[in-house]
C-alpha positions, 0 to 999 in steps of 0.5 A, a space after each residue: 645487701 640483697 635488699 639494696 640490689 632488689 630495690 635497684 631493679 625498681 629505681 631507674 633515673 634516666 640520664 635523658 630527662 625527656 623520658 619523664 614526659 611520657 610518665 608526666 603526660 600519663 599522670 596528668 591524664 589520669 589526674 584529670 580523669 579522676 577529677 572529672 569522675 569525682 565531680 560527676 559523683 558529687 553532682 549525681 549525689 546532689 541530684 539524689 539528695 534533692 530527690 530524697 528531700 522531695 520524697 521526704 516532704 511528699 511523705 510528710 505532707 500525706 500524713 
């Protein structure tokens, strides 16, 4: 019974569904930021991979 009362403190379902807009917009902003950050990391990783390949080729040609 105590566990149910504690969980009820965290579960809130508003009668007015317009209260969901704020959470939805915030979630969307963070989702877009996460996608952009991931794309930035991937593009930076590809550039670093190309630099590493060029360095490897340069070292092979010197030997």
